[in-house]
PyMOL CGO cylinders between C-alpha atoms (Angstrom):
from pymol import cmd
from pymol.cgo import CYLINDER

trace = [
    CYLINDER, 4.09, -8.44, -8.23, 3.39, -5.31, -10.28, 0.3, 1, 1, 1, 1, 1, 1,
    CYLINDER, 3.39, -5.31, -10.28, 0.73, -2.54, -9.23, 0.3, 1, 1, 1, 1, 1, 1,
    CYLINDER, 0.73, -2.54, -9.23, -2.50, -3.12, -11.14, 0.3, 1, 1, 1, 1, 1, 1,
    CYLINDER, -2.50, -3.12, -11.14, -4.19, -0.61, -13.57, 0.3, 1, 1, 1, 1, 1, 1,
    CYLINDER, -4.19, -0.61, -13.57, -6.64, -0.29, -10.78, 0.3, 1, 1, 1, 1, 1, 1,
    CYLINDER, -6.64, -0.29, -10.78, -3.98, 0.42, -8.17, 0.3, 1, 1, 1, 1, 1, 1,
    CYLINDER, -3.98, 0.42, -8.17, -2.39, 2.84, -10.47, 0.3, 1, 1, 1, 1, 1, 1,
    CYLINDER, -2.39, 2.84, -10.47, -5.73, 4.71, -10.81, 0.3, 1, 1, 1, 1, 1, 1,
    CYLINDER, -5.73, 4.71, -10.81, -6.25, 4.74, -6.85, 0.3, 1, 1, 1, 1, 1, 1,
    CYLINDER, -6.25, 4.74, -6.85, -2.68, 5.99, -6.83, 0.3, 1, 1, 1, 1, 1, 1,
    CYLINDER, -2.68, 5.99, -6.83, -3.64, 8.98, -9.08, 0.3, 1, 1, 1, 1, 1, 1,
    CYLINDER, -3.64, 8.98, -9.08, -6.52, 9.84, -7.25, 0.3, 1, 1, 1, 1, 1, 1,
    CYLINDER, -6.52, 9.84, -7.25, -4.76, 9.95, -4.01, 0.3, 1, 1, 1, 1, 1, 1,
    CYLINDER, -4.76, 9.95, -4.01, -1.75, 12.02, -5.32, 0.3, 1, 1, 1, 1, 1, 1,
    CYLINDER, -1.75, 12.02, -5.32, -3.51, 14.46, -8.04, 0.3, 1, 1, 1, 1, 1, 1,
    CYLINDER, -3.51, 14.46, -8.04, -1.76, 16.07, -10.95, 0.3, 1, 1, 1, 1, 1, 1,
    CYLINDER, -1.76, 16.07, -10.95, -0.13, 19.27, -11.80, 0.3, 1, 1, 1, 1, 1, 1,
    CYLINDER, -0.13, 19.27, -11.80, 1.36, 19.97, -15.08, 0.3, 1, 1, 1, 1, 1, 1,
    CYLINDER, 1.36, 19.97, -15.08, 3.89, 22.44, -13.77, 0.3, 1, 1, 1, 1, 1, 1,
    CYLINDER, 3.89, 22.44, -13.77, 6.58, 21.93, -10.92, 0.3, 1, 1, 1, 1, 1, 1,
    CYLINDER, 6.58, 21.93, -10.92, 5.34, 22.91, -7.49, 0.3, 1, 1, 1, 1, 1, 1,
    CYLINDER, 5.34, 22.91, -7.49, 6.80, 22.53, -4.01, 0.3, 1, 1, 1, 1, 1, 1,
    CYLINDER, 6.80, 22.53, -4.01, 5.30, 19.79, -2.14, 0.3, 1, 1, 1, 1, 1, 1,
    CYLINDER, 5.30, 19.79, -2.14, 4.30, 20.06, 1.65, 0.3, 1, 1, 1, 1, 1, 1,
    CYLINDER, 4.30, 20.06, 1.65, 7.96, 19.54, 2.57, 0.3, 1, 1, 1, 1, 1, 1,
    CYLINDER, 7.96, 19.54, 2.57, 9.42, 21.74, -0.11, 0.3, 1, 1, 1, 1, 1, 1,
    CYLINDER, 9.42, 21.74, -0.11, 10.55, 19.09, -2.37, 0.3, 1, 1, 1, 1, 1, 1,
    CYLINDER, 10.55, 19.09, -2.37, 10.25, 20.33, -6.10, 0.3, 1, 1, 1, 1, 1, 1,
    CYLINDER, 10.25, 20.33, -6.10, 7.34, 17.78, -7.51, 0.3, 1, 1, 1, 1, 1, 1,
    CYLINDER, 7.34, 17.78, -7.51, 5.67, 17.64, -11.09, 0.3, 1, 1, 1, 1, 1, 1,
    CYLINDER, 5.67, 17.64, -11.09, 3.05, 15.51, -12.74, 0.3, 1, 1, 1, 1, 1, 1,
    CYLINDER, 3.05, 15.51, -12.74, 1.84, 12.89, -10.42, 0.3, 1, 1, 1, 1, 1, 1,
    CYLINDER, 1.84, 12.89, -10.42, 4.52, 12.91, -7.59, 0.3, 1, 1, 1, 1, 1, 1,
    CYLINDER, 4.52, 12.91, -7.59, 7.53, 12.87, -9.97, 0.3, 1, 1, 1, 1, 1, 1,
    CYLINDER, 7.53, 12.87, -9.97, 10.58, 14.62, -8.22, 0.3, 1, 1, 1, 1, 1, 1,
    CYLINDER, 10.58, 14.62, -8.22, 14.31, 15.01, -9.01, 0.3, 1, 1, 1, 1, 1, 1,
    CYLINDER, 14.31, 15.01, -9.01, 14.46, 11.19, -9.40, 0.3, 1, 1, 1, 1, 1, 1,
    CYLINDER, 14.46, 11.19, -9.40, 12.66, 11.31, -12.30, 0.3, 1, 1, 1, 1, 1, 1,
    CYLINDER, 12.66, 11.31, -12.30, 13.74, 14.57, -13.63, 0.3, 1, 1, 1, 1, 1, 1,
    CYLINDER, 13.74, 14.57, -13.63, 17.21, 15.21, -12.58, 0.3, 1, 1, 1, 1, 1, 1,
    CYLINDER, 17.21, 15.21, -12.58, 17.20, 19.19, -13.40, 0.3, 1, 1, 1, 1, 1, 1,
    CYLINDER, 17.20, 19.19, -13.40, 13.44, 19.52, -12.23, 0.3, 1, 1, 1, 1, 1, 1,
    CYLINDER, 13.44, 19.52, -12.23, 14.52, 22.24, -9.50, 0.3, 1, 1, 1, 1, 1, 1,
    CYLINDER, 14.52, 22.24, -9.50, 16.17, 24.46, -12.51, 0.3, 1, 1, 1, 1, 1, 1,
    CYLINDER, 16.17, 24.46, -12.51, 12.93, 24.29, -14.42, 0.3, 1, 1, 1, 1, 1, 1,
    CYLINDER, 12.93, 24.29, -14.42, 10.82, 27.81, -15.09, 0.3, 1, 1, 1, 1, 1, 1,
    CYLINDER, 10.82, 27.81, -15.09, 7.50, 27.69, -13.26, 0.3, 1, 1, 1, 1, 1, 1,
    CYLINDER, 7.50, 27.69, -13.26, 6.23, 28.41, -16.81, 0.3, 1, 1, 1, 1, 1, 1,
    CYLINDER, 6.23, 28.41, -16.81, 7.33, 25.16, -18.06, 0.3, 1, 1, 1, 1, 1, 1,
    CYLINDER, 7.33, 25.16, -18.06, 5.08, 22.48, -18.29, 0.3, 1, 1, 1, 1, 1, 1,
    CYLINDER, 5.08, 22.48, -18.29, 4.30, 18.69, -19.21, 0.3, 1, 1, 1, 1, 1, 1,
    CYLINDER, 4.30, 18.69, -19.21, 1.46, 17.06, -20.99, 0.3, 1, 1, 1, 1, 1, 1,
    CYLINDER, 1.46, 17.06, -20.99, -0.88, 14.77, -19.33, 0.3, 1, 1, 1, 1, 1, 1,
    CYLINDER, -0.88, 14.77, -19.33, 0.54, 11.82, -21.26, 0.3, 1, 1, 1, 1, 1, 1,
    CYLINDER, 0.54, 11.82, -21.26, 4.01, 12.87, -19.96, 0.3, 1, 1, 1, 1, 1, 1,
    CYLINDER, 4.01, 12.87, -19.96, 2.59, 13.01, -16.27, 0.3, 1, 1, 1, 1, 1, 1,
    CYLINDER, 2.59, 13.01, -16.27, 1.55, 9.30, -16.81, 0.3, 1, 1, 1, 1, 1, 1,
    CYLINDER, 1.55, 9.30, -16.81, 4.76, 8.17, -18.32, 0.3, 1, 1, 1, 1, 1, 1,
    CYLINDER, 4.76, 8.17, -18.32, 6.92, 9.64, -15.48, 0.3, 1, 1, 1, 1, 1, 1,
    CYLINDER, 6.92, 9.64, -15.48, 4.22, 7.88, -13.21, 0.3, 1, 1, 1, 1, 1, 1,
    CYLINDER, 4.22, 7.88, -13.21, 4.80, 4.36, -14.68, 0.3, 1, 1, 1, 1, 1, 1,
    CYLINDER, 4.80, 4.36, -14.68, 8.41, 5.14, -14.59, 0.3, 1, 1, 1, 1, 1, 1,
    CYLINDER, 8.41, 5.14, -14.59, 8.87, 5.91, -11.08, 0.3, 1, 1, 1, 1, 1, 1,
    CYLINDER, 8.87, 5.91, -11.08, 6.55, 3.62, -9.56, 0.3, 1, 1, 1, 1, 1, 1,
    CYLINDER, 6.55, 3.62, -9.56, 9.05, 0.65, -10.38, 0.3, 1, 1, 1, 1, 1, 1,
    CYLINDER, 9.05, 0.65, -10.38, 11.18, 1.39, -7.37, 0.3, 1, 1, 1, 1, 1, 1,
    CYLINDER, 11.18, 1.39, -7.37, 7.98, 0.98, -4.96, 0.3, 1, 1, 1, 1, 1, 1,
    CYLINDER, 7.98, 0.98, -4.96, 6.92, -2.11, -6.25, 0.3, 1, 1, 1, 1, 1, 1,
    CYLINDER, 6.92, -2.11, -6.25, 10.51, -3.25, -6.10, 0.3, 1, 1, 1, 1, 1, 1,
    CYLINDER, 10.51, -3.25, -6.10, 10.90, -2.16, -2.18, 0.3, 1, 1, 1, 1, 1, 1,
    CYLINDER, 10.90, -2.16, -2.18, 7.54, -3.88, -1.60, 0.3, 1, 1, 1, 1, 1, 1,
    CYLINDER, 7.54, -3.88, -1.60, 8.49, -7.28, -3.33, 0.3, 1, 1, 1, 1, 1, 1,
    CYLINDER, 8.49, -7.28, -3.33, 11.81, -7.26, -1.41, 0.3, 1, 1, 1, 1, 1, 1,
    CYLINDER, 11.81, -7.26, -1.41, 10.08, -7.14, 1.71, 0.3, 1, 1, 1, 1, 1, 1,
    CYLINDER, 10.08, -7.14, 1.71, 7.55, -9.64, 1.59, 0.3, 1, 1, 1, 1, 1, 1,
    CYLINDER, 7.55, -9.64, 1.59, 7.99, -13.30, 2.42, 0.3, 1, 1, 1, 1, 1, 1,
    CYLINDER, 7.99, -13.30, 2.42, 4.36, -14.40, 1.66, 0.3, 1, 1, 1, 1, 1, 1,
    CYLINDER, 4.36, -14.40, 1.66, 2.46, -13.88, -1.10, 0.3, 1, 1, 1, 1, 1, 1,
    CYLINDER, 2.46, -13.88, -1.10, -0.73, -11.39, -0.69, 0.3, 1, 1, 1, 1, 1, 1,
    CYLINDER, -0.73, -11.39, -0.69, -3.65, -10.38, -2.72, 0.3, 1, 1, 1, 1, 1, 1,
    CYLINDER, -3.65, -10.38, -2.72, -3.43, -7.74, -5.41, 0.3, 1, 1, 1, 1, 1, 1,
    CYLINDER, -3.43, -7.74, -5.41, -5.64, -5.11, -3.45, 0.3, 1, 1, 1, 1, 1, 1,
    CYLINDER, -5.64, -5.11, -3.45, -2.94, -5.50, -0.50, 0.3, 1, 1, 1, 1, 1, 1,
    CYLINDER, -2.94, -5.50, -0.50, -0.06, -5.04, -3.03, 0.3, 1, 1, 1, 1, 1, 1,
    CYLINDER, -0.06, -5.04, -3.03, -1.89, -1.87, -4.63, 0.3, 1, 1, 1, 1, 1, 1,
    CYLINDER, -1.89, -1.87, -4.63, -2.26, -0.45, -1.19, 0.3, 1, 1, 1, 1, 1, 1,
    CYLINDER, -2.26, -0.45, -1.19, 0.98, -0.78, -0.43, 0.3, 1, 1, 1, 1, 1, 1,
    CYLINDER, 0.98, -0.78, -0.43, 3.00, 0.74, -3.20, 0.3, 1, 1, 1, 1, 1, 1,
    CYLINDER, 3.00, 0.74, -3.20, 0.74, 3.74, -2.83, 0.3, 1, 1, 1, 1, 1, 1,
    CYLINDER, 0.74, 3.74, -2.83, 1.57, 3.94, 0.69, 0.3, 1, 1, 1, 1, 1, 1,
    CYLINDER, 1.57, 3.94, 0.69, 5.40, 3.29, -0.24, 0.3, 1, 1, 1, 1, 1, 1,
    CYLINDER, 5.40, 3.29, -0.24, 5.03, 6.01, -2.96, 0.3, 1, 1, 1, 1, 1, 1,
    CYLINDER, 5.03, 6.01, -2.96, 3.97, 8.37, -0.54, 0.3, 1, 1, 1, 1, 1, 1,
    CYLINDER, 3.97, 8.37, -0.54, 6.04, 7.73, 2.74, 0.3, 1, 1, 1, 1, 1, 1,
    CYLINDER, 6.04, 7.73, 2.74, 9.35, 6.43, 0.87, 0.3, 1, 1, 1, 1, 1, 1,
    CYLINDER, 9.35, 6.43, 0.87, 10.88, 3.19, 0.45, 0.3, 1, 1, 1, 1, 1, 1,
    CYLINDER, 10.88, 3.19, 0.45, 12.82, 3.19, 3.83, 0.3, 1, 1, 1, 1, 1, 1,
    CYLINDER, 12.82, 3.19, 3.83, 9.75, 1.93, 5.67, 0.3, 1, 1, 1, 1, 1, 1,
    CYLINDER, 9.75, 1.93, 5.67, 9.04, -1.11, 3.34, 0.3, 1, 1, 1, 1, 1, 1,
    CYLINDER, 9.04, -1.11, 3.34, 11.56, -3.19, 5.50, 0.3, 1, 1, 1, 1, 1, 1,
    CYLINDER, 11.56, -3.19, 5.50, 10.59, -2.14, 9.10, 0.3, 1, 1, 1, 1, 1, 1,
    CYLINDER, 10.59, -2.14, 9.10, 6.86, -1.15, 9.06, 0.3, 1, 1, 1, 1, 1, 1,
    CYLINDER, 6.86, -1.15, 9.06, 4.58, -3.16, 11.07, 0.3, 1, 1, 1, 1, 1, 1,
    CYLINDER, 4.58, -3.16, 11.07, 2.41, -3.45, 8.27, 0.3, 1, 1, 1, 1, 1, 1,
    CYLINDER, 2.41, -3.45, 8.27, 4.94, -5.49, 6.41, 0.3, 1, 1, 1, 1, 1, 1,
    CYLINDER, 4.94, -5.49, 6.41, 5.72, -7.73, 9.38, 0.3, 1, 1, 1, 1, 1, 1,
    CYLINDER, 5.72, -7.73, 9.38, 1.98, -8.39, 9.90, 0.3, 1, 1, 1, 1, 1, 1,
    CYLINDER, 1.98, -8.39, 9.90, 1.42, -9.65, 6.39, 0.3, 1, 1, 1, 1, 1, 1,
    CYLINDER, 1.42, -9.65, 6.39, 4.72, -11.56, 6.47, 0.3, 1, 1, 1, 1, 1, 1,
    CYLINDER, 4.72, -11.56, 6.47, 3.01, -13.16, 9.75, 0.3, 1, 1, 1, 1, 1, 1,
    CYLINDER, 3.01, -13.16, 9.75, -0.28, -13.85, 7.76, 0.3, 1, 1, 1, 1, 1, 1,
    CYLINDER, -0.28, -13.85, 7.76, -2.13, -11.75, 9.70, 0.3, 1, 1, 1, 1, 1, 1,
    CYLINDER, -2.13, -11.75, 9.70, -5.34, -10.22, 8.30, 0.3, 1, 1, 1, 1, 1, 1,
    CYLINDER, -5.34, -10.22, 8.30, -8.19, -8.05, 9.23, 0.3, 1, 1, 1, 1, 1, 1,
    CYLINDER, -8.19, -8.05, 9.23, -8.26, -4.87, 11.68, 0.3, 1, 1, 1, 1, 1, 1,
    CYLINDER, -8.26, -4.87, 11.68, -4.37, -5.32, 12.63, 0.3, 1, 1, 1, 1, 1, 1,
    CYLINDER, -4.37, -5.32, 12.63, -3.98, -4.71, 9.24, 0.3, 1, 1, 1, 1, 1, 1,
    CYLINDER, -3.98, -4.71, 9.24, -6.13, -1.47, 9.04, 0.3, 1, 1, 1, 1, 1, 1,
    CYLINDER, -6.13, -1.47, 9.04, -4.82, -0.02, 12.47, 0.3, 1, 1, 1, 1, 1, 1,
    CYLINDER, -4.82, -0.02, 12.47, -0.91, -0.89, 11.26, 0.3, 1, 1, 1, 1, 1, 1,
    CYLINDER, -0.91, -0.89, 11.26, -1.33, 1.43, 8.02, 0.3, 1, 1, 1, 1, 1, 1,
    CYLINDER, -1.33, 1.43, 8.02, -3.01, 4.12, 9.97, 0.3, 1, 1, 1, 1, 1, 1,
    CYLINDER, -3.01, 4.12, 9.97, -0.25, 4.62, 12.16, 0.3, 1, 1, 1, 1, 1, 1,
    CYLINDER, -0.25, 4.62, 12.16, 1.37, 6.66, 9.24, 0.3, 1, 1, 1, 1, 1, 1,
    CYLINDER, 1.37, 6.66, 9.24, -1.41, 9.58, 9.78, 0.3, 1, 1, 1, 1, 1, 1,
    CYLINDER, -1.41, 9.58, 9.78, 0.90, 12.86, 9.68, 0.3, 1, 1, 1, 1, 1, 1,
    CYLINDER, 0.90, 12.86, 9.68, 0.47, 15.51, 8.57, 0.3, 1, 1, 1, 1, 1, 1,
    CYLINDER, 0.47, 15.51, 8.57, -3.48, 15.43, 9.39, 0.3, 1, 1, 1, 1, 1, 1,
    CYLINDER, -3.48, 15.43, 9.39, -3.90, 16.16, 5.41, 0.3, 1, 1, 1, 1, 1, 1,
    CYLINDER, -3.90, 16.16, 5.41, -2.86, 12.64, 4.71, 0.3, 1, 1, 1, 1, 1, 1,
    CYLINDER, -2.86, 12.64, 4.71, -5.69, 10.94, 7.05, 0.3, 1, 1, 1, 1, 1, 1,
    CYLINDER, -5.69, 10.94, 7.05, -8.32, 10.72, 4.24, 0.3, 1, 1, 1, 1, 1, 1,
    CYLINDER, -8.32, 10.72, 4.24, -5.83, 9.25, 1.64, 0.3, 1, 1, 1, 1, 1, 1,
    CYLINDER, -5.83, 9.25, 1.64, -4.57, 6.70, 4.56, 0.3, 1, 1, 1, 1, 1, 1,
    CYLINDER, -4.57, 6.70, 4.56, -7.91, 5.41, 5.58, 0.3, 1, 1, 1, 1, 1, 1,
    CYLINDER, -7.91, 5.41, 5.58, -8.61, 4.59, 1.78, 0.3, 1, 1, 1, 1, 1, 1,
    CYLINDER, -8.61, 4.59, 1.78, -5.58, 2.88, 1.80, 0.3, 1, 1, 1, 1, 1, 1,
    CYLINDER, -5.58, 2.88, 1.80, -6.22, 0.93, 4.82, 0.3, 1, 1, 1, 1, 1, 1,
    CYLINDER, -6.22, 0.93, 4.82, -9.69, 0.19, 3.41, 0.3, 1, 1, 1, 1, 1, 1,
    CYLINDER, -9.69, 0.19, 3.41, -7.95, -1.18, 0.23, 0.3, 1, 1, 1, 1, 1, 1,
    CYLINDER, -7.95, -1.18, 0.23, -5.60, -3.55, 2.36, 0.3, 1, 1, 1, 1, 1, 1,
    CYLINDER, -5.60, -3.55, 2.36, -8.26, -4.77, 4.32, 0.3, 1, 1, 1, 1, 1, 1,
    CYLINDER, -8.26, -4.77, 4.32, -11.46, -4.93, 2.68, 0.3, 1, 1, 1, 1, 1, 1,
    CYLINDER, -11.46, -4.93, 2.68, -10.14, -4.89, -0.92, 0.3, 1, 1, 1, 1, 1, 1,
    CYLINDER, -10.14, -4.89, -0.92, -12.22, -1.50, -1.73, 0.3, 1, 1, 1, 1, 1, 1,
    CYLINDER, -12.22, -1.50, -1.73, -11.18, 0.87, -4.29, 0.3, 1, 1, 1, 1, 1, 1,
    CYLINDER, -11.18, 0.87, -4.29, -12.39, 4.02, -3.16, 0.3, 1, 1, 1, 1, 1, 1,
    CYLINDER, -12.39, 4.02, -3.16, -11.55, 7.04, -5.90, 0.3, 1, 1, 1, 1, 1, 1,
    CYLINDER, -11.55, 7.04, -5.90, -14.15, 6.21, -8.37, 0.3, 1, 1, 1, 1, 1, 1,
    CYLINDER, -14.15, 6.21, -8.37, -11.68, 6.44, -11.28, 0.3, 1, 1, 1, 1, 1, 1,
    CYLINDER, -11.68, 6.44, -11.28, -11.33, 10.27, -10.58, 0.3, 1, 1, 1, 1, 1, 1,
    CYLINDER, -11.33, 10.27, -10.58, -8.39, 12.57, -9.77, 0.3, 1, 1, 1, 1, 1, 1,
    CYLINDER, -8.39, 12.57, -9.77, -7.83, 16.44, -9.76, 0.3, 1, 1, 1, 1, 1, 1,
    CYLINDER, -7.83, 16.44, -9.76, -5.92, 18.21, -11.95, 0.3, 1, 1, 1, 1, 1, 1,
    CYLINDER, -5.92, 18.21, -11.95, -4.45, 21.09, -9.98, 0.3, 1, 1, 1, 1, 1, 1,
    CYLINDER, -4.45, 21.09, -9.98, -3.18, 24.81, -11.28, 0.3, 1, 1, 1, 1, 1, 1,
    CYLINDER, -3.18, 24.81, -11.28, 0.06, 25.94, -9.93, 0.3, 1, 1, 1, 1, 1, 1,
    CYLINDER, 0.06, 25.94, -9.93, 0.48, 29.62, -8.38, 0.3, 1, 1, 1, 1, 1, 1,
    CYLINDER, 0.48, 29.62, -8.38, 3.19, 32.03, -9.42, 0.3, 1, 1, 1, 1, 1, 1,
    CYLINDER, 3.19, 32.03, -9.42, 4.72, 31.22, -6.05, 0.3, 1, 1, 1, 1, 1, 1,
    CYLINDER, 4.72, 31.22, -6.05, 4.75, 27.38, -6.88, 0.3, 1, 1, 1, 1, 1, 1,
    CYLINDER, 4.75, 27.38, -6.88, 2.15, 25.70, -4.90, 0.3, 1, 1, 1, 1, 1, 1,
    CYLINDER, 2.15, 25.70, -4.90, -0.88, 24.06, -6.18, 0.3, 1, 1, 1, 1, 1, 1,
    CYLINDER, -0.88, 24.06, -6.18, -4.07, 26.03, -6.21, 0.3, 1, 1, 1, 1, 1, 1,
    CYLINDER, -4.07, 26.03, -6.21, -6.47, 23.18, -4.59, 0.3, 1, 1, 1, 1, 1, 1,
    CYLINDER, -6.47, 23.18, -4.59, -9.40, 25.28, -4.49, 0.3, 1, 1, 1, 1, 1, 1,
    CYLINDER, -9.40, 25.28, -4.49, -9.25, 25.41, -8.46, 0.3, 1, 1, 1, 1, 1, 1,
    CYLINDER, -9.25, 25.41, -8.46, -9.09, 21.76, -9.00, 0.3, 1, 1, 1, 1, 1, 1,
    CYLINDER, -9.09, 21.76, -9.00, -10.84, 20.07, -11.82, 0.3, 1, 1, 1, 1, 1, 1,
    CYLINDER, -10.84, 20.07, -11.82, -11.87, 16.51, -11.82, 0.3, 1, 1, 1, 1, 1, 1,
    CYLINDER, -11.87, 16.51, -11.82, -10.63, 13.71, -14.58, 0.3, 1, 1, 1, 1, 1, 1,
    CYLINDER, -10.63, 13.71, -14.58, -10.95, 10.40, -15.38, 0.3, 1, 1, 1, 1, 1, 1,
    CYLINDER, -10.95, 10.40, -15.38, -7.91, 8.56, -14.72, 0.3, 1, 1, 1, 1, 1, 1,
    CYLINDER, -7.91, 8.56, -14.72, -8.65, 5.32, -16.96, 0.3, 1, 1, 1, 1, 1, 1,
    CYLINDER, -8.65, 5.32, -16.96, -8.47, 7.30, -20.20, 0.3, 1, 1, 1, 1, 1, 1,
    CYLINDER, -8.47, 7.30, -20.20, -4.97, 7.63, -19.36, 0.3, 1, 1, 1, 1, 1, 1,
    CYLINDER, -4.97, 7.63, -19.36, -4.15, 4.53, -17.73, 0.3, 1, 1, 1, 1, 1, 1,
    CYLINDER, -4.15, 4.53, -17.73, -6.00, 2.26, -20.22, 0.3, 1, 1, 1, 1, 1, 1,
    CYLINDER, -6.00, 2.26, -20.22, -7.62, 3.24, -23.32, 0.3, 1, 1, 1, 1, 1, 1,
    CYLINDER, -7.62, 3.24, -23.32, -10.39, 0.61, -23.47, 0.3, 1, 1, 1, 1, 1, 1,
    CYLINDER, -10.39, 0.61, -23.47, -11.90, 1.29, -19.86, 0.3, 1, 1, 1, 1, 1, 1,
    CYLINDER, -11.90, 1.29, -19.86, -13.76, 4.38, -19.22, 0.3, 1, 1, 1, 1, 1, 1,
    CYLINDER, -13.76, 4.38, -19.22, -14.99, 3.36, -15.60, 0.3, 1, 1, 1, 1, 1, 1,
    CYLINDER, -14.99, 3.36, -15.60, -13.42, 1.77, -12.84, 0.3, 1, 1, 1, 1, 1, 1,
    CYLINDER, -13.42, 1.77, -12.84, -14.09, -1.95, -12.67, 0.3, 1, 1, 1, 1, 1, 1,
    CYLINDER, -14.09, -1.95, -12.67, -16.38, -3.14, -9.79, 0.3, 1, 1, 1, 1, 1, 1,
    CYLINDER, -16.38, -3.14, -9.79, -14.18, -3.51, -6.58, 0.3, 1, 1, 1, 1, 1, 1,
    CYLINDER, -14.18, -3.51, -6.58, -13.29, -7.00, -5.40, 0.3, 1, 1, 1, 1, 1, 1,
    CYLINDER, -13.29, -7.00, -5.40, -15.45, -8.29, -2.83, 0.3, 1, 1, 1, 1, 1, 1,
    CYLINDER, -15.45, -8.29, -2.83, -14.08, -8.87, 0.59, 0.3, 1, 1, 1, 1, 1, 1,
    CYLINDER, -14.08, -8.87, 0.59, -14.34, -12.21, 2.31, 0.3, 1, 1, 1, 1, 1, 1,
    CYLINDER, -14.34, -12.21, 2.31, -16.49, -12.49, 5.26, 0.3, 1, 1, 1, 1, 1, 1,
    CYLINDER, -16.49, -12.49, 5.26, -13.81, -12.67, 7.80, 0.3, 1, 1, 1, 1, 1, 1,
    CYLINDER, -13.81, -12.67, 7.80, -12.39, -9.58, 6.34, 0.3, 1, 1, 1, 1, 1, 1,
    CYLINDER, -12.39, -9.58, 6.34, -15.37, -7.60, 6.83, 0.3, 1, 1, 1, 1, 1, 1,
    CYLINDER, -15.37, -7.60, 6.83, -16.01, -8.52, 10.54, 0.3, 1, 1, 1, 1, 1, 1,
    CYLINDER, -16.01, -8.52, 10.54, -12.46, -7.72, 11.51, 0.3, 1, 1, 1, 1, 1, 1,
    CYLINDER, -12.46, -7.72, 11.51, -12.98, -3.85, 10.68, 0.3, 1, 1, 1, 1, 1, 1,
    CYLINDER, -12.98, -3.85, 10.68, -16.02, -1.61, 10.38, 0.3, 1, 1, 1, 1, 1, 1,
    CYLINDER, -16.02, -1.61, 10.38, -18.39, -2.18, 7.57, 0.3, 1, 1, 1, 1, 1, 1,
    CYLINDER, -18.39, -2.18, 7.57, -18.36, -0.28, 4.68, 0.3, 1, 1, 1, 1, 1, 1,
    CYLINDER, -18.36, -0.28, 4.68, -21.21, 2.20, 3.83, 0.3, 1, 1, 1, 1, 1, 1,
    CYLINDER, -21.21, 2.20, 3.83, -22.96, -0.23, 1.48, 0.3, 1, 1, 1, 1, 1, 1,
    CYLINDER, -22.96, -0.23, 1.48, -22.43, -2.90, 3.91, 0.3, 1, 1, 1, 1, 1, 1,
    CYLINDER, -22.43, -2.90, 3.91, -24.19, -1.23, 6.68, 0.3, 1, 1, 1, 1, 1, 1,
    CYLINDER, -24.19, -1.23, 6.68, -27.00, -0.33, 4.02, 0.3, 1, 1, 1, 1, 1, 1,
    CYLINDER, -27.00, -0.33, 4.02, -27.36, -3.95, 2.99, 0.3, 1, 1, 1, 1, 1, 1,
    CYLINDER, -27.36, -3.95, 2.99, -27.54, -5.05, 6.57, 0.3, 1, 1, 1, 1, 1, 1,
    CYLINDER, -27.54, -5.05, 6.57, -30.24, -2.46, 7.35, 0.3, 1, 1, 1, 1, 1, 1,
    CYLINDER, -30.24, -2.46, 7.35, -32.50, -4.00, 4.63, 0.3, 1, 1, 1, 1, 1, 1,
    CYLINDER, -32.50, -4.00, 4.63, -31.65, -7.74, 5.38, 0.3, 1, 1, 1, 1, 1, 1,
    CYLINDER, -31.65, -7.74, 5.38, -31.72, -7.72, 9.11, 0.3, 1, 1, 1, 1, 1, 1,
    CYLINDER, -31.72, -7.72, 9.11, -28.33, -8.82, 9.15, 0.3, 1, 1, 1, 1, 1, 1,
    CYLINDER, -28.33, -8.82, 9.15, -26.45, -7.13, 12.20, 0.3, 1, 1, 1, 1, 1, 1,
    CYLINDER, -26.45, -7.13, 12.20, -22.82, -9.01, 11.45, 0.3, 1, 1, 1, 1, 1, 1,
]
cmd.load_cgo(trace, "trace")
């Protein structure tokens, strides 16, 4: 399997975009949408003033995501749904390929387990605390099939010390760079009733239940 365009849009929404190099949370030089020396071997020697274009950032993403797709594909023994694969690639892109073979989330999927156990298994990867928002969205995607970033991501400037200036992030429409024909994110795939009962209902489900009288 390969990550879908919707999955790529979701991943970019989680990662954000920087067009000059910066140090990530553990001090690794990074650029674009999470690209490191794996994609640009001499990145560490680049001056902070050197920038890439938005198009180059997305080309690096498409080039780099392949090894994460491969890691997930090699670890799975059962066919899974596209939103689940998209969530796994996003998770793997963040935590690294080493977890793909041994993580509980992979074992559960290979056992055919669905629902809340998948949600909880992905939420075990909750450090540092700043990652909890992203992980929750990935857990909802793997459990409910809900894509949650609305097709948007933040573009961050980088400070003179080589760190993203998060408070100055500006919103971009990721679909403009992933798929020229699509201006908005497609309607999310509807979860099955079994999946909806297995974990906490989404906000839209709660509103629907309020008006219909459905308490499930």
